[in-house]
C-alpha positions in Angstrom: -7.3 6.8 2.5 -8.7 3.3 2.0 -10.1 4.1 -1.6 -7.0 5.9 -2.5 -4.6 2.2 -1.6 -7.9 0.3 -3.1 -7.5 2.4 -6.7 -3.4 2.2 -6.4 -3.6 -2.4 -6.4 -6.5 -1.4 -9.2 -4.0 0.2 -11.1 -0.8 -1.7 -9.8 -2.6 -4.7 -10.7 -4.1 -3.9 -14.4 -1.0 -2.8 -15.8 1.3 -5.6 -14.8 -1.7 -7.7 -16.4 -2.1 -5.9 -19.7 2.1 -6.3 -20.2 2.1 -10.1 -18.7 -0.7 -10.2 -22.3 1.1 -7.7 -24.2 4.1 -9.9 -23.5 3.5 -13.2 -23.8 1.9 -12.9 -27.1 4.5 -10.6 -28.7 6.5 -13.2 -28.0 5.0 -16.2 -29.1 4.9 -14.1 -32.2 8.3 -13.0 -32.5 9.7 -16.2 -30.3 11.6 -14.9 -28.2 10.7 -15.4 -24.3 13.4 -12.6 -23.7 10.7 -10.1 -25.0 8.1 -11.5 -23.2 10.3 -10.6 -20.4 11.4 -7.2 -20.5 7.9 -6.4 -22.1 6.7 -7.6 -18.2 9.8 -5.5 -16.5 8.4 -2.1 -18.5 4.9 -3.0 -17.4 6.0 -3.0 -13.8 8.6 0.2 -13.8 5.2 1.7 -15.0 3.3 0.4 -12.1 5.3 1.2 -9.8 5.3 5.2 -10.8 2.4 5.3 -11.4 1.1 3.5 -7.4 4.2 4.5 -5.2 4.4 7.9 -4.3 1.9 9.4 -2.6 -0.2 11.5 -6.3 -3.0 13.4 -5.1 -5.8 11.2 -6.6 -4.8 9.0 -3.7 -5.4 11.4 -1.2 -8.3 12.8 -2.3 -10.3 10.5 1.0 -7.9 11.5 4.0 -9.0 9.7 7.3 -10.3 11.9 10.3 -8.0 10.7 12.7 -8.7 11.4 16.8 -8.1 15.0 18.2 -5.0 15.0 20.3 -5.4 14.5 24.0 -3.1 16.8 27.0 -0.2 14.6 28.3 -0.8 16.1 32.1 -3.9 13.7 31.6 -2.7 9.6 30.8 0.2 11.1 33.9 -2.6 11.5 36.1 -4.6 8.1 35.1 -1.6 6.2 35.5 -0.8 8.0 39.0 -4.2 7.5 40.8 -4.0 3.5 39.8 -3.5 1.3 42.4 -0.9 -1.4 42.0 -1.6 -5.2 41.9 -1.2 -7.6 44.6 0.4 -11.1 43.1 -0.8 -13.3 45.1 1.2 -16.3 46.7 2.0 -19.3 45.3 
């Protein structure tokens, strides 16, 4: 559903943003760029774990689909059509 997709996107962006800020600050304080990368990668892994599987919190508002049509009606409609004639050039 669209609301679940929006929630997943907000969670994903929020975790990435927070982990980037924390990683930058910690890396700046320790003067180690590697820690920044590790913290951002951990945030990415956490956000993937929370947003990629179809958790029930993302499926609260299911879409309403059209009812299934009988397959015989399509064949009947195609048989009723007249063949098209192409104009000669």
